[in-house]
C-alpha positions as CSV (number, residue, x, y, z in Angstrom):
1,X,-9.9,-4.4,25.0
2,X,-7.1,-4.4,22.5
3,X,-7.1,-7.1,19.9
4,X,-3.9,-9.1,19.9
5,X,-1.8,-8.9,16.7
6,X,-0.2,-12.2,15.9
7,X,0.7,-11.6,12.3
8,X,1.1,-8.8,9.8
9,X,-2.2,-10.0,8.4
10,X,-4.0,-8.9,11.6
11,X,-3.0,-5.3,11.0
12,X,-5.9,-3.1,9.6
13,X,-3.4,-1.2,7.4
14,X,-2.2,-4.5,5.9
15,X,-5.8,-5.6,5.2
16,X,-6.6,-2.3,3.5
17,X,-3.4,-2.3,1.5
18,X,-4.0,-5.9,0.4
19,X,-7.6,-5.2,-0.6
20,X,-6.5,-2.1,-2.5
21,X,-3.8,-4.0,-4.3
22,X,-6.3,-6.6,-5.4
23,X,-8.7,-3.9,-6.6
24,X,-5.8,-2.3,-8.6
25,X,-5.0,-5.8,-10.1
26,X,-8.6,-6.4,-11.2
27,X,-9.0,-2.9,-12.6
28,X,-5.7,-3.0,-14.5
29,X,-6.8,-6.2,-16.4
30,X,-8.7,-3.8,-18.7
31,X,-5.8,-1.5,-19.5
32,X,-4.7,-1.6,-23.1
33,X,-2.1,-4.2,-24.2
34,X,0.4,-1.5,-25.1
35,X,0.5,-0.6,-21.4
36,X,1.4,-4.2,-20.2
37,X,5.1,-3.5,-19.5
38,X,4.6,0.1,-18.4
39,X,1.6,1.3,-16.5
40,X,0.0,-2.0,-15.8
41,X,3.1,-3.7,-14.4
42,X,4.1,-0.6,-12.5
43,X,0.8,0.0,-10.7
44,X,0.5,-3.6,-9.8
45,X,4.1,-3.8,-8.5
46,X,3.8,-0.6,-6.4
47,X,0.4,-1.5,-4.9
48,X,1.7,-5.0,-3.9
49,X,4.9,-3.5,-2.5
50,X,2.9,-1.7,0.2
51,X,2.0,-5.1,1.6
52,X,5.4,-6.7,1.1
53,X,7.2,-3.8,2.9
54,X,4.7,-4.0,5.8
55,X,5.4,-7.8,6.0
56,X,9.2,-7.2,5.9
57,X,8.9,-4.5,8.6
58,X,6.7,-6.6,10.8
59,X,9.4,-9.4,10.8
60,X,12.1,-7.0,11.6
61,X,10.3,-5.0,14.3
62,X,12.9,-6.0,17.0
63,X,15.0,-3.3,15.2
64,X,13.0,-0.1,15.5
65,X,15.0,1.8,12.9
66,X,14.5,-1.0,10.3
67,X,10.8,-1.2,11.2
68,X,10.3,2.5,10.7
69,X,12.3,2.4,7.5
70,X,10.0,-0.3,6.1
71,X,7.0,1.7,7.0
72,X,8.5,4.6,5.1
73,X,9.1,2.3,2.1
74,X,5.5,1.3,2.2
75,X,4.5,4.9,2.2
76,X,6.7,5.6,-0.9
77,X,5.1,2.6,-2.7
78,X,1.6,3.9,-1.8
79,X,2.5,7.4,-3.2
80,X,3.9,5.7,-6.4
81,X,0.6,3.8,-6.7
82,X,-1.3,7.1,-6.5
83,X,0.8,8.5,-9.2
84,X,0.2,5.6,-11.6
85,X,-3.5,5.8,-10.8
86,X,-3.4,9.4,-11.8
87,X,-1.8,8.5,-15.1
88,X,-4.5,5.8,-15.6
89,X,-7.2,8.5,-15.0
90,X,-5.6,11.0,-17.4
91,X,-5.2,8.3,-20.1
92,X,-8.9,7.5,-19.6
93,X,-8.2,3.9,-18.5
94,X,-10.2,4.5,-15.3
95,X,-13.0,6.9,-14.5
96,X,-12.8,9.6,-11.8
97,X,-15.0,7.6,-9.5
98,X,-12.6,4.7,-9.4
99,X,-9.6,7.0,-9.1
100,X,-11.3,8.9,-6.2
101,X,-12.1,5.7,-4.3
102,X,-8.6,4.2,-4.7
103,X,-6.9,7.6,-4.0
104,X,-8.9,7.9,-0.7
105,X,-7.9,4.3,0.3
106,X,-4.3,5.2,-0.2
107,X,-4.6,8.4,1.8
108,X,-6.1,6.3,4.6
109,X,-3.2,3.9,4.3
110,X,-0.8,6.8,4.6
111,X,-2.5,8.0,7.8
112,X,-2.3,4.5,9.3
113,X,1.4,4.1,8.4
114,X,2.2,7.5,9.9
115,X,0.4,6.6,13.1
116,X,2.4,3.3,13.2
117,X,5.6,5.3,12.8
118,X,4.7,7.6,15.6
119,X,3.9,4.6,17.8
120,X,6.7,2.4,16.7
121,X,7.7,1.6,20.2
122,X,4.3,-0.2,20.8
123,X,5.0,-2.4,17.8
124,X,8.7,-3.1,18.3
125,X,9.9,-6.0,20.4
126,X,12.5,-5.2,23.0
């Protein structure tokens, strides 16, 4: 039996993206003060944008092209988050264990978003 999706919050990809963004937020609290307006703000913004693009796309799913575009935007934000996390690792603000865990979560988010794109017709209203 398929679970009914009433809201973007019911999507597994949204739940994972939200959980990951909160983890990024908590972790970034410990970044140096000189990174406040650079790395800290950027990684928080991009990680949260995955969720906001999903939410926007969900509300516009009666237009398949717009829905798919928003999924693509979410993918781009996830990729940006991975890049900022790599900088955090190289600057030694996070350890390789944290990086690996978050990187794997974002790879899983990519896979889910790509699957949604491929099956856009099942999500889009007619």
